[in-house]
TORGU-201012 format. One record per residue (C-alpha): residue number from 1; residue in one letter; y, z, x. Coordinates in Angstrom, 1 decimal. Example, Ala and Ser with C-alpha at 12.3 -4.5 7.8 and 13.67 -1.06 7.14 Angstrom:
! residues 2
{atom 1 "A" {-4.5 7.8 12.3}}
{atom 2 "S" {-1.1 7.1 13.7}}
END
This chain:
! residues 475
{atom 1 "M" {24.5 -18.0 22.9}}
{atom 2 "K" {28.4 -17.4 23.3}}
{atom 3 "S" {30.3 -19.9 20.9}}
{atom 4 "P" {34.3 -21.1 21.1}}
{atom 5 "S" {36.6 -19.3 19.1}}
{atom 6 "T" {40.1 -20.9 18.7}}
{atom 7 "P" {42.5 -20.6 16.7}}
{atom 8 "D" {42.0 -24.3 16.0}}
{atom 9 "L" {38.5 -24.4 15.3}}
{atom 10 "V" {38.7 -21.4 13.1}}
{atom 11 "S" {41.0 -23.2 10.9}}
{atom 12 "R" {39.0 -26.3 10.9}}
{atom 13 "F" {35.9 -24.3 9.2}}
{atom 14 "S" {38.4 -22.7 6.9}}
{atom 15 "A" {39.3 -25.6 6.0}}
{atom 16 "L" {35.8 -26.2 4.5}}
{atom 17 "V" {36.0 -23.8 2.0}}
{atom 18 "E" {38.2 -22.8 -0.8}}
{atom 19 "P" {41.4 -21.4 -0.3}}
{atom 20 "G" {40.7 -17.2 -0.2}}
{atom 21 "H" {37.1 -17.9 0.6}}
{atom 22 "A" {37.6 -17.5 4.3}}
{atom 23 "L" {38.4 -14.2 5.5}}
{atom 24 "V" {40.0 -13.6 8.9}}
{atom 25 "E" {41.5 -10.2 7.9}}
{atom 26 "A" {39.6 -7.0 9.3}}
{atom 27 "A" {40.1 -5.7 6.1}}
{atom 28 "D" {38.5 -8.2 4.3}}
{atom 29 "K" {35.8 -8.9 7.1}}
{atom 30 "A" {34.5 -5.3 6.8}}
{atom 31 "R" {31.9 -5.2 4.4}}
{atom 32 "Y" {30.2 -8.0 6.2}}
{atom 33 "L" {30.1 -6.5 9.4}}
{atom 34 "F" {27.9 -3.5 9.1}}
{atom 35 "E" {24.2 -2.5 7.4}}
{atom 36 "W" {23.4 0.7 5.3}}
{atom 37 "R" {21.6 2.7 7.8}}
{atom 38 "D" {24.3 2.4 10.3}}
{atom 39 "L" {22.2 0.8 13.3}}
{atom 40 "F" {24.2 -2.3 13.7}}
{atom 41 "K" {27.6 -2.7 13.7}}
{atom 42 "G" {29.1 -6.5 13.9}}
{atom 43 "E" {32.1 -8.9 14.7}}
{atom 44 "T" {33.6 -12.1 14.0}}
{atom 45 "P" {36.3 -14.4 13.9}}
{atom 46 "L" {35.8 -15.3 10.6}}
{atom 47 "V" {33.4 -14.8 7.0}}
{atom 48 "L" {33.1 -18.2 5.3}}
{atom 49 "R" {32.0 -17.9 1.5}}
{atom 50 "P" {31.1 -21.2 0.3}}
{atom 51 "A" {31.0 -22.5 -3.0}}
{atom 52 "N" {28.1 -24.8 -3.1}}
{atom 53 "T" {25.5 -26.5 -1.0}}
{atom 54 "G" {28.0 -29.0 -0.2}}
{atom 55 "E" {30.4 -26.6 1.3}}
{atom 56 "V" {27.2 -25.2 3.1}}
{atom 57 "A" {26.3 -29.1 5.0}}
{atom 58 "A" {30.2 -29.0 6.2}}
{atom 59 "I" {29.9 -25.8 8.0}}
{atom 60 "L" {27.0 -26.6 9.8}}
{atom 61 "R" {28.1 -29.9 10.4}}
{atom 62 "L" {30.9 -29.0 12.3}}
{atom 63 "A" {29.1 -25.5 13.9}}
{atom 64 "H" {26.5 -28.6 14.9}}
{atom 65 "E" {29.4 -30.4 16.7}}
{atom 66 "T" {31.1 -27.8 18.5}}
{atom 67 "R" {28.0 -25.4 19.1}}
{atom 68 "T" {29.0 -22.5 17.2}}
{atom 69 "A" {26.6 -19.8 16.3}}
{atom 70 "I" {25.9 -19.2 12.4}}
{atom 71 "V" {25.0 -16.1 10.9}}
{atom 72 "P" {23.7 -16.6 7.3}}
{atom 73 "Q" {24.2 -13.7 5.3}}
{atom 74 "G" {23.1 -12.7 1.5}}
{atom 75 "G" {23.7 -9.3 0.1}}
{atom 76 "N" {23.7 -7.5 3.9}}
{atom 77 "T" {20.7 -5.4 2.6}}
{atom 78 "G" {18.5 -6.2 5.5}}
{atom 79 "L" {17.0 -3.3 7.7}}
{atom 80 "V" {16.2 -5.0 10.8}}
{atom 81 "G" {20.2 -6.3 11.8}}
{atom 82 "G" {19.1 -10.3 11.1}}
{atom 83 "Q" {22.1 -10.7 8.9}}
{atom 84 "I" {25.0 -8.9 11.3}}
{atom 85 "P" {27.0 -10.6 13.8}}
{atom 86 "V" {26.5 -9.6 17.5}}
{atom 87 "P" {29.9 -8.1 18.9}}
{atom 88 "G" {31.6 -10.5 21.5}}
{atom 89 "Q" {29.3 -13.3 20.2}}
{atom 90 "Q" {32.0 -14.9 18.3}}
{atom 91 "E" {29.1 -15.7 15.6}}
{atom 92 "I" {30.5 -17.3 12.2}}
{atom 93 "V" {29.2 -15.4 9.1}}
{atom 94 "V" {28.4 -17.3 6.2}}
{atom 95 "S" {27.9 -16.0 2.9}}
{atom 96 "L" {26.0 -17.5 0.3}}
{atom 97 "E" {27.2 -14.7 -2.6}}
{atom 98 "R" {29.0 -17.2 -4.6}}
{atom 99 "L" {26.0 -19.8 -4.6}}
{atom 100 "D" {25.2 -17.5 -7.5}}
{atom 101 "K" {24.2 -19.9 -10.5}}
{atom 102 "V" {20.8 -20.7 -12.6}}
{atom 103 "R" {20.4 -24.6 -12.3}}
{atom 104 "S" {17.6 -25.1 -15.0}}
{atom 105 "I" {14.9 -22.5 -16.3}}
{atom 106 "D" {11.7 -24.2 -17.8}}
{atom 107 "P" {9.6 -21.6 -20.0}}
{atom 108 "L" {6.6 -24.2 -20.6}}
{atom 109 "G" {6.4 -24.9 -16.6}}
{atom 110 "N" {6.9 -21.1 -15.8}}
{atom 111 "S" {9.7 -22.2 -13.1}}
{atom 112 "M" {13.2 -21.5 -12.7}}
{atom 113 "V" {15.5 -23.0 -10.3}}
{atom 114 "V" {18.4 -20.6 -8.9}}
{atom 115 "E" {20.9 -20.6 -6.2}}
{atom 116 "A" {20.6 -18.6 -3.0}}
{atom 117 "G" {23.4 -15.8 -3.6}}
{atom 118 "M" {21.9 -14.6 -6.9}}
{atom 119 "P" {21.2 -11.4 -6.9}}
{atom 120 "L" {17.5 -10.4 -7.8}}
{atom 121 "A" {18.5 -7.9 -10.8}}
{atom 122 "A" {20.2 -11.0 -12.3}}
{atom 123 "A" {16.9 -13.4 -11.4}}
{atom 124 "H" {15.1 -11.0 -13.5}}
{atom 125 "A" {17.9 -10.9 -16.6}}
{atom 126 "A" {17.8 -15.0 -16.3}}
{atom 127 "A" {13.7 -14.4 -16.6}}
{atom 128 "E" {14.3 -12.4 -19.3}}
{atom 129 "A" {16.6 -14.1 -21.0}}
{atom 130 "A" {13.9 -16.7 -21.3}}
{atom 131 "G" {10.6 -14.6 -22.1}}
{atom 132 "R" {9.5 -14.5 -18.7}}
{atom 133 "A" {9.2 -12.2 -15.6}}
{atom 134 "F" {10.1 -12.6 -12.1}}
{atom 135 "P" {8.0 -10.0 -10.8}}
{atom 136 "L" {9.8 -9.6 -7.0}}
{atom 137 "T" {10.8 -6.4 -7.3}}
{atom 138 "L" {12.7 -4.0 -4.2}}
{atom 139 "A" {14.9 -0.7 -4.8}}
{atom 140 "S" {18.2 -2.9 -3.7}}
{atom 141 "L" {17.3 -5.1 -6.5}}
{atom 142 "G" {21.2 -5.0 -7.7}}
{atom 143 "S" {22.4 -5.8 -4.1}}
{atom 144 "C" {19.8 -8.1 -2.4}}
{atom 145 "Q" {19.9 -11.9 -3.0}}
{atom 146 "I" {17.1 -14.4 -3.7}}
{atom 147 "G" {18.2 -16.4 -0.6}}
{atom 148 "G" {17.6 -13.8 1.4}}
{atom 149 "N" {14.3 -12.4 0.0}}
{atom 150 "I" {13.0 -15.5 0.7}}
{atom 151 "A" {14.1 -16.1 4.1}}
{atom 152 "T" {12.8 -12.4 5.0}}
{atom 153 "N" {9.7 -12.9 2.8}}
{atom 154 "A" {10.4 -10.0 0.6}}
{atom 155 "G" {7.8 -7.4 -0.4}}
{atom 156 "G" {8.2 -4.8 -2.6}}
{atom 157 "T" {6.3 -2.8 -5.0}}
{atom 158 "A" {4.1 -5.2 -6.9}}
{atom 159 "V" {2.9 -7.2 -3.8}}
{atom 160 "L" {-0.6 -5.9 -4.8}}
{atom 161 "A" {-0.4 -8.2 -8.0}}
{atom 162 "Y" {1.8 -10.8 -7.5}}
{atom 163 "G" {2.0 -11.6 -3.5}}
{atom 164 "N" {5.3 -11.6 -1.5}}
{atom 165 "A" {8.6 -13.7 -1.6}}
{atom 166 "R" {6.2 -16.4 -0.3}}
{atom 167 "N" {4.0 -16.6 -3.0}}
{atom 168 "L" {6.4 -16.5 -5.5}}
{atom 169 "V" {8.4 -20.1 -4.0}}
{atom 170 "L" {7.7 -23.6 -5.5}}
{atom 171 "G" {10.1 -25.2 -3.6}}
{atom 172 "L" {13.3 -24.9 -1.8}}
{atom 173 "E" {16.7 -26.9 -1.3}}
{atom 174 "V" {18.0 -25.9 2.5}}
{atom 175 "V" {20.8 -27.0 4.6}}
{atom 176 "L" {19.8 -28.0 8.1}}
{atom 177 "A" {21.3 -27.0 11.6}}
{atom 178 "D" {22.9 -30.4 11.6}}
{atom 179 "G" {24.4 -30.3 8.3}}
{atom 180 "R" {21.9 -32.6 6.0}}
{atom 181 "V" {20.4 -31.3 3.1}}
{atom 182 "W" {16.1 -30.7 2.9}}
{atom 183 "D" {15.8 -31.1 -1.0}}
{atom 184 "G" {12.4 -29.8 -1.3}}
{atom 185 "L" {13.1 -28.2 -4.7}}
{atom 186 "R" {9.9 -29.8 -6.8}}
{atom 187 "R" {8.3 -27.3 -9.4}}
{atom 188 "L" {4.6 -28.4 -8.5}}
{atom 189 "D" {1.7 -25.8 -8.7}}
{atom 190 "K" {0.0 -28.4 -6.4}}
{atom 191 "D" {1.0 -31.1 -4.1}}
{atom 192 "N" {-0.8 -31.5 -0.6}}
{atom 193 "A" {1.1 -34.7 0.0}}
{atom 194 "G" {1.5 -33.5 3.6}}
{atom 195 "Y" {2.6 -30.3 5.3}}
{atom 196 "D" {4.1 -27.5 3.2}}
{atom 197 "L" {7.5 -28.0 4.7}}
{atom 198 "K" {8.9 -25.0 2.4}}
{atom 199 "Q" {6.5 -22.6 4.4}}
{atom 200 "L" {8.5 -22.7 7.2}}
{atom 201 "F" {12.1 -21.6 6.5}}
{atom 202 "I" {10.1 -18.5 4.1}}
{atom 203 "G" {10.3 -15.8 6.5}}
{atom 204 "S" {12.1 -17.3 9.3}}
{atom 205 "E" {15.3 -14.9 8.3}}
{atom 206 "G" {17.9 -18.0 8.6}}
{atom 207 "T" {16.5 -19.2 12.2}}
{atom 208 "L" {15.5 -22.5 11.0}}
{atom 209 "G" {17.9 -23.7 8.4}}
{atom 210 "I" {19.9 -22.1 5.2}}
{atom 211 "I" {18.6 -21.8 1.7}}
{atom 212 "T" {20.9 -22.5 -0.9}}
{atom 213 "A" {18.4 -22.5 -3.8}}
{atom 214 "A" {14.9 -21.9 -4.8}}
{atom 215 "A" {12.3 -22.9 -7.5}}
{atom 216 "L" {10.7 -19.8 -8.5}}
{atom 217 "R" {7.7 -19.0 -10.3}}
{atom 218 "L" {7.9 -17.3 -13.1}}
{atom 219 "R" {5.1 -15.0 -15.0}}
{atom 220 "H" {4.4 -14.1 -18.7}}
{atom 221 "R" {6.1 -10.5 -19.3}}
{atom 222 "P" {3.4 -8.1 -19.9}}
{atom 223 "R" {3.7 -6.7 -23.7}}
{atom 224 "G" {2.2 -3.3 -22.2}}
{atom 225 "L" {3.1 -1.0 -19.4}}
{atom 226 "A" {1.7 2.7 -18.3}}
{atom 227 "V" {3.2 4.7 -15.6}}
{atom 228 "A" {1.2 7.7 -14.0}}
{atom 229 "F" {2.3 10.5 -11.6}}
{atom 230 "V" {-0.6 12.3 -9.5}}
{atom 231 "S" {-0.9 14.8 -7.3}}
{atom 232 "V" {-3.5 14.0 -4.7}}
{atom 233 "A" {-5.0 16.2 -1.9}}
{atom 234 "S" {-4.8 13.6 0.8}}
{atom 235 "P" {-4.3 9.6 1.9}}
{atom 236 "K" {-8.5 9.5 1.5}}
{atom 237 "A" {-8.2 10.8 -1.9}}
{atom 238 "A" {-5.5 8.4 -2.9}}
{atom 239 "L" {-7.6 5.2 -1.1}}
{atom 240 "D" {-10.2 6.4 -3.7}}
{atom 241 "L" {-8.2 6.5 -6.7}}
{atom 242 "F" {-6.8 2.8 -5.5}}
{atom 243 "V" {-10.4 1.8 -6.0}}
{atom 244 "R" {-11.0 3.6 -9.2}}
{atom 245 "A" {-7.8 1.5 -10.7}}
{atom 246 "Q" {-8.2 -1.6 -9.2}}
{atom 247 "A" {-11.7 -1.6 -10.4}}
{atom 248 "A" {-10.6 -0.6 -13.9}}
{atom 249 "A" {-7.5 -2.5 -14.0}}
{atom 250 "G" {-7.6 -5.7 -12.0}}
{atom 251 "F" {-4.8 -7.9 -11.5}}
{atom 252 "G" {-2.9 -5.7 -14.1}}
{atom 253 "L" {-2.4 -3.1 -11.7}}
{atom 254 "T" {0.8 -3.8 -11.0}}
{atom 255 "G" {1.8 -0.8 -8.7}}
{atom 256 "F" {0.4 1.8 -6.7}}
{atom 257 "E" {2.5 3.6 -4.4}}
{atom 258 "L" {1.8 6.6 -1.8}}
{atom 259 "M" {4.1 9.5 -1.3}}
{atom 260 "S" {4.0 12.7 1.2}}
{atom 261 "G" {4.9 15.8 0.2}}
{atom 262 "L" {7.4 16.0 2.4}}
{atom 263 "A" {8.5 12.8 1.4}}
{atom 264 "M" {8.9 14.0 -2.3}}
{atom 265 "E" {10.5 17.0 -1.2}}
{atom 266 "F" {13.5 15.3 0.6}}
{atom 267 "A" {13.7 13.5 -2.7}}
{atom 268 "L" {13.9 16.5 -5.1}}
{atom 269 "R" {16.6 18.0 -2.7}}
{atom 270 "H" {19.2 15.3 -2.6}}
{atom 271 "L" {18.3 12.9 -5.6}}
{atom 272 "A" {20.4 13.5 -8.7}}
{atom 273 "G" {18.7 15.1 -11.6}}
{atom 274 "A" {15.2 14.3 -9.9}}
{atom 275 "R" {12.2 16.5 -11.2}}
{atom 276 "L" {8.5 16.4 -10.1}}
{atom 277 "P" {6.3 15.7 -12.9}}
{atom 278 "T" {3.7 17.5 -11.7}}
{atom 279 "S" {2.9 20.6 -9.5}}
{atom 280 "P" {3.6 20.7 -5.8}}
{atom 281 "A" {1.1 18.7 -3.6}}
{atom 282 "P" {0.2 17.7 0.2}}
{atom 283 "W" {0.5 14.0 -1.7}}
{atom 284 "Y" {1.6 11.9 -4.3}}
{atom 285 "V" {0.7 8.7 -6.0}}
{atom 286 "L" {2.4 6.1 -8.5}}
{atom 287 "I" {0.5 3.9 -10.6}}
{atom 288 "E" {1.4 1.5 -12.8}}
{atom 289 "I" {-1.1 -0.9 -15.3}}
{atom 290 "S" {0.4 -3.6 -17.3}}
{atom 291 "S" {-1.6 -5.5 -19.9}}
{atom 292 "S" {-0.9 -8.8 -21.7}}
{atom 293 "L" {-2.0 -7.1 -25.0}}
{atom 294 "S" {-0.2 -3.3 -25.7}}
{atom 295 "N" {1.6 -0.1 -24.3}}
{atom 296 "S" {-1.7 1.4 -25.6}}
{atom 297 "E" {-4.2 -0.4 -24.0}}
{atom 298 "A" {-2.4 0.0 -21.0}}
{atom 299 "E" {-2.2 3.6 -21.5}}
{atom 300 "A" {-6.1 3.7 -22.9}}
{atom 301 "V" {-6.7 2.5 -19.2}}
{atom 302 "V" {-4.3 4.4 -17.1}}
{atom 303 "L" {-5.9 7.8 -18.9}}
{atom 304 "D" {-9.4 6.3 -18.7}}
{atom 305 "V" {-8.9 6.1 -14.6}}
{atom 306 "L" {-7.6 9.4 -14.6}}
{atom 307 "A" {-9.9 11.3 -16.7}}
{atom 308 "G" {-12.6 9.7 -13.8}}
{atom 309 "A" {-10.4 10.6 -10.8}}
{atom 310 "T" {-10.0 14.3 -12.0}}
{atom 311 "A" {-13.7 14.5 -12.5}}
{atom 312 "A" {-14.3 13.4 -9.1}}
{atom 313 "G" {-12.1 15.6 -7.2}}
{atom 314 "E" {-9.7 12.6 -6.3}}
{atom 315 "A" {-6.6 13.6 -8.7}}
{atom 316 "V" {-5.6 17.0 -9.0}}
{atom 317 "E" {-2.9 16.8 -11.4}}
{atom 318 "A" {-1.5 13.7 -13.8}}
{atom 319 "A" {1.7 13.2 -15.8}}
{atom 320 "V" {1.5 10.2 -17.8}}
{atom 321 "A" {5.3 8.3 -18.4}}
{atom 322 "Q" {5.6 8.6 -22.5}}
{atom 323 "S" {8.4 7.0 -22.8}}
{atom 324 "L" {10.3 3.5 -20.4}}
{atom 325 "S" {13.1 6.0 -19.7}}
{atom 326 "Q" {10.4 8.8 -18.3}}
{atom 327 "A" {8.3 5.5 -16.5}}
{atom 328 "A" {11.8 4.7 -14.8}}
{atom 329 "D" {12.6 8.4 -13.6}}
{atom 330 "F" {8.8 8.1 -12.1}}
{atom 331 "W" {10.0 5.1 -10.3}}
{atom 332 "R" {13.6 6.8 -9.3}}
{atom 333 "L" {11.9 9.2 -7.2}}
{atom 334 "R" {10.2 6.6 -5.2}}
{atom 335 "H" {12.8 4.1 -5.0}}
{atom 336 "G" {15.0 6.9 -3.9}}
{atom 337 "M" {13.1 7.4 -0.4}}
{atom 338 "S" {14.8 5.5 1.9}}
{atom 339 "E" {18.1 6.7 0.9}}
{atom 340 "V" {17.4 10.6 0.9}}
{atom 341 "Q" {16.0 10.9 4.1}}
{atom 342 "K" {19.7 10.3 5.3}}
{atom 343 "Y" {21.2 13.8 3.9}}
{atom 344 "E" {18.2 15.3 6.4}}
{atom 345 "G" {19.6 13.6 10.0}}
{atom 346 "G" {18.6 11.6 12.1}}
{atom 347 "S" {15.4 9.2 10.7}}
{atom 348 "I" {13.6 6.5 13.0}}
{atom 349 "K" {12.0 3.7 11.2}}
{atom 350 "H" {8.4 1.9 11.1}}
{atom 351 "D" {7.7 -0.4 9.1}}
{atom 352 "V" {4.0 -1.2 9.5}}
{atom 353 "S" {0.4 -2.2 7.6}}
{atom 354 "V" {-3.0 -2.2 8.8}}
{atom 355 "P" {-6.2 -2.8 6.4}}
{atom 356 "I" {-6.1 -0.7 3.4}}
{atom 357 "G" {-8.9 0.7 4.3}}
{atom 358 "D" {-7.7 1.9 7.0}}
{atom 359 "L" {-4.5 4.1 5.8}}
{atom 360 "P" {-6.1 7.6 5.6}}
{atom 361 "A" {-7.1 7.1 9.1}}
{atom 362 "F" {-4.2 5.6 10.3}}
{atom 363 "L" {-1.9 8.1 8.8}}
{atom 364 "D" {-3.9 11.5 10.0}}
{atom 365 "E" {-3.7 9.8 13.4}}
{atom 366 "A" {-0.4 8.5 13.5}}
{atom 367 "M" {1.1 11.8 12.2}}
{atom 368 "A" {-0.7 13.7 14.9}}
{atom 369 "A" {0.2 11.4 17.2}}
{atom 370 "V" {4.2 11.8 16.9}}
{atom 371 "V" {4.0 15.8 16.0}}
{atom 372 "E" {2.7 15.8 19.3}}
{atom 373 "A" {5.2 13.7 21.4}}
{atom 374 "F" {8.2 15.0 19.4}}
{atom 375 "P" {7.4 19.1 18.3}}
{atom 376 "G" {9.4 19.7 15.2}}
{atom 377 "C" {10.1 16.1 14.1}}
{atom 378 "R" {9.1 15.9 10.6}}
{atom 379 "P" {6.9 12.7 9.5}}
{atom 380 "V" {7.8 11.1 5.8}}
{atom 381 "P" {5.4 8.3 5.3}}
{atom 382 "F" {5.5 6.3 2.3}}
{atom 383 "G" {5.0 3.0 0.8}}
{atom 384 "H" {3.2 0.3 -0.9}}
{atom 385 "M" {-0.3 1.9 -0.6}}
{atom 386 "G" {-2.0 -1.2 -2.9}}
{atom 387 "D" {-1.3 -3.7 0.0}}
{atom 388 "G" {-1.3 -1.8 3.3}}
{atom 389 "N" {2.1 -1.6 3.9}}
{atom 390 "I" {3.3 1.9 4.8}}
{atom 391 "H" {7.3 2.8 5.7}}
{atom 392 "F" {6.7 5.2 8.6}}
{atom 393 "N" {9.4 7.0 9.1}}
{atom 394 "V" {9.8 10.2 11.2}}
{atom 395 "S" {12.9 12.9 10.4}}
{atom 396 "Q" {14.6 14.6 13.1}}
{atom 397 "P" {13.7 18.2 13.8}}
{atom 398 "E" {15.7 20.3 11.3}}
{atom 399 "G" {18.9 21.3 13.0}}
{atom 400 "G" {18.0 19.6 15.8}}
{atom 401 "D" {20.8 17.2 17.1}}
{atom 402 "R" {20.9 13.7 15.1}}
{atom 403 "Q" {22.2 11.6 18.5}}
{atom 404 "A" {19.5 12.7 20.8}}
{atom 405 "F" {16.9 12.1 18.0}}
{atom 406 "L" {17.8 8.7 17.3}}
{atom 407 "A" {18.4 8.1 21.3}}
{atom 408 "R" {14.3 8.5 21.6}}
{atom 409 "W" {14.1 5.7 18.8}}
{atom 410 "N" {11.9 3.4 21.1}}
{atom 411 "E" {10.1 6.3 22.9}}
{atom 412 "M" {9.2 7.0 19.0}}
{atom 413 "N" {8.4 3.0 18.3}}
{atom 414 "A" {6.2 3.2 21.1}}
{atom 415 "V" {4.0 6.1 19.8}}
{atom 416 "V" {3.4 4.8 16.1}}
{atom 417 "H" {3.2 1.1 17.1}}
{atom 418 "G" {0.5 2.0 19.8}}
{atom 419 "V" {-1.2 3.4 16.8}}
{atom 420 "V" {-1.0 0.7 14.3}}
{atom 421 "R" {-2.2 -1.6 17.1}}
{atom 422 "G" {-5.1 0.1 17.3}}
{atom 423 "Y" {-6.0 -1.0 13.9}}
{atom 424 "D" {-5.1 -4.2 14.5}}
{atom 425 "G" {-1.9 -4.0 12.2}}
{atom 426 "S" {1.6 -5.2 12.0}}
{atom 427 "V" {4.8 -3.5 13.2}}
{atom 428 "A" {6.8 -6.0 11.4}}
{atom 429 "A" {5.3 -5.4 8.1}}
{atom 430 "E" {7.9 -6.1 5.3}}
{atom 431 "H" {11.4 -5.9 7.1}}
{atom 432 "G" {11.1 -8.7 9.4}}
{atom 433 "V" {12.5 -9.2 13.2}}
{atom 434 "G" {15.9 -9.7 13.3}}
{atom 435 "R" {17.8 -8.1 16.3}}
{atom 436 "L" {16.0 -4.6 16.2}}
{atom 437 "K" {12.4 -5.9 16.9}}
{atom 438 "V" {13.0 -9.2 18.8}}
{atom 439 "D" {11.9 -7.8 21.9}}
{atom 440 "L" {9.2 -6.2 20.2}}
{atom 441 "L" {7.7 -8.9 19.3}}
{atom 442 "A" {6.6 -10.3 22.9}}
{atom 443 "E" {4.8 -7.2 22.8}}
{atom 444 "V" {2.7 -7.8 20.0}}
{atom 445 "K" {2.4 -12.0 19.7}}
{atom 446 "S" {0.4 -14.2 22.0}}
{atom 447 "P" {1.7 -16.1 24.5}}
{atom 448 "L" {0.4 -19.1 22.0}}
{atom 449 "D" {2.2 -17.5 19.1}}
{atom 450 "L" {5.2 -17.2 20.6}}
{atom 451 "E" {5.3 -20.6 22.3}}
{atom 452 "L" {4.5 -22.1 19.2}}
{atom 453 "M" {7.5 -20.2 17.6}}
{atom 454 "A" {9.7 -21.7 19.9}}
{atom 455 "R" {8.9 -25.1 19.5}}
{atom 456 "L" {9.4 -24.9 15.8}}
{atom 457 "K" {12.8 -23.6 16.5}}
{atom 458 "E" {14.0 -26.1 19.4}}
{atom 459 "A" {12.7 -28.9 17.0}}
{atom 460 "L" {14.4 -27.6 13.7}}
{atom 461 "D" {17.5 -26.3 15.5}}
{atom 462 "P" {17.8 -28.2 19.2}}
{atom 463 "L" {21.3 -26.1 20.1}}
{atom 464 "G" {20.0 -22.9 19.1}}
{atom 465 "I" {23.1 -22.3 16.9}}
{atom 466 "L" {21.1 -20.6 13.3}}
{atom 467 "N" {21.3 -17.0 13.7}}
{atom 468 "P" {20.5 -16.7 17.8}}
{atom 469 "G" {19.1 -14.4 18.9}}
{atom 470 "R" {16.9 -13.1 16.0}}
{atom 471 "V" {13.1 -13.3 15.7}}
{atom 472 "I" {12.9 -14.7 18.9}}
{atom 473 "R" {14.5 -14.6 22.3}}
{atom 474 "Q" {16.1 -18.1 23.4}}
{atom 475 "P" {16.6 -19.5 26.7}}
END
């Protein structure tokens, strides 16, 4: 969809926000027009930074009247390009970053209402100040925002215990495509009065409405925590260790991350101050166990799990963090894995999931497939073994040509996704569809899936002005 862009229209939109928050100069707009992997670079006549829901509503009323395409943007940490305006399409960016307030916190009801532009780290701090925890945890927590987390149904490292963003949302406030505001900010655990409308907007990537506030589900903070870093010989050994840890800890198993040996080599090579807690191994696992009682209880469970795993041959070597600082160092190795791949040249990314029991077989098959199809390439898989989500990234051959390797992105995707489909998995497990995977969706969804999605889009955004061309192709 190509929207009109005239000086008069830019002026009309600019008048809807406070002075200084309608950005037209190239230098002011620059940080809203690229994503950190440099796959997408955008153009826009205007970036709007509304201060409240009313201003967002006014923007969408005018957009609806003038058929102007709008790209909602949170912290700009998305990895599939959905938040970047398409060059030549005159899409206006609406940044939610100024909607960053806590509206209310109810510790007794284990909930809080926050605005969409609040950084995830700030939401953590607000919950902690009230003696509670908001358990959604991502590597980008300092810059990603609650609205974007919800719009993409973010996952992260604690999904196996707390679920995706979808499981942590009680209610939403959403501005619809025509500027009307849907107030769904109810803080109820049980409400079967009709359709659960908030679920339409969670994971919709800004294509059905703009989330401006959310009622979030809080948890009691664990009193104890134990983190272990474990060397294992194979993904099968890691799976056996996972089964053992889950049986011992139950819902107390709040993290179980798998990392390949090569991914760890990259982290040790490029992450400042990084140190390997165990001897080198083909694979590594990071285990986090939380306790409602004490650190000593959590540590006792971890030690029992590790003793059994060592005796059974599942664990080669293990280190248990002796302080919160050391636990943070262990997690830093895991969280740094996406960033460090940049220093090894071009990297082709896959955000996939398969049933947990199939992970070892999937990894063996996918790694063999890409090495055969792309000699010299370096698979660096890592991710959330506890929920079946693996970031199956492939780095270019050492000394190879970066651009030539990245030019084969679609070929590599076809190989990896072909293996994923053989296990009835997902090719968009955590990061969403955006612009990067919009064509791929038609290959992996049934005609009826696509028809239902298109009908929802038409019902809620009949003019197609909200994030056009993301998630599904529009006529």
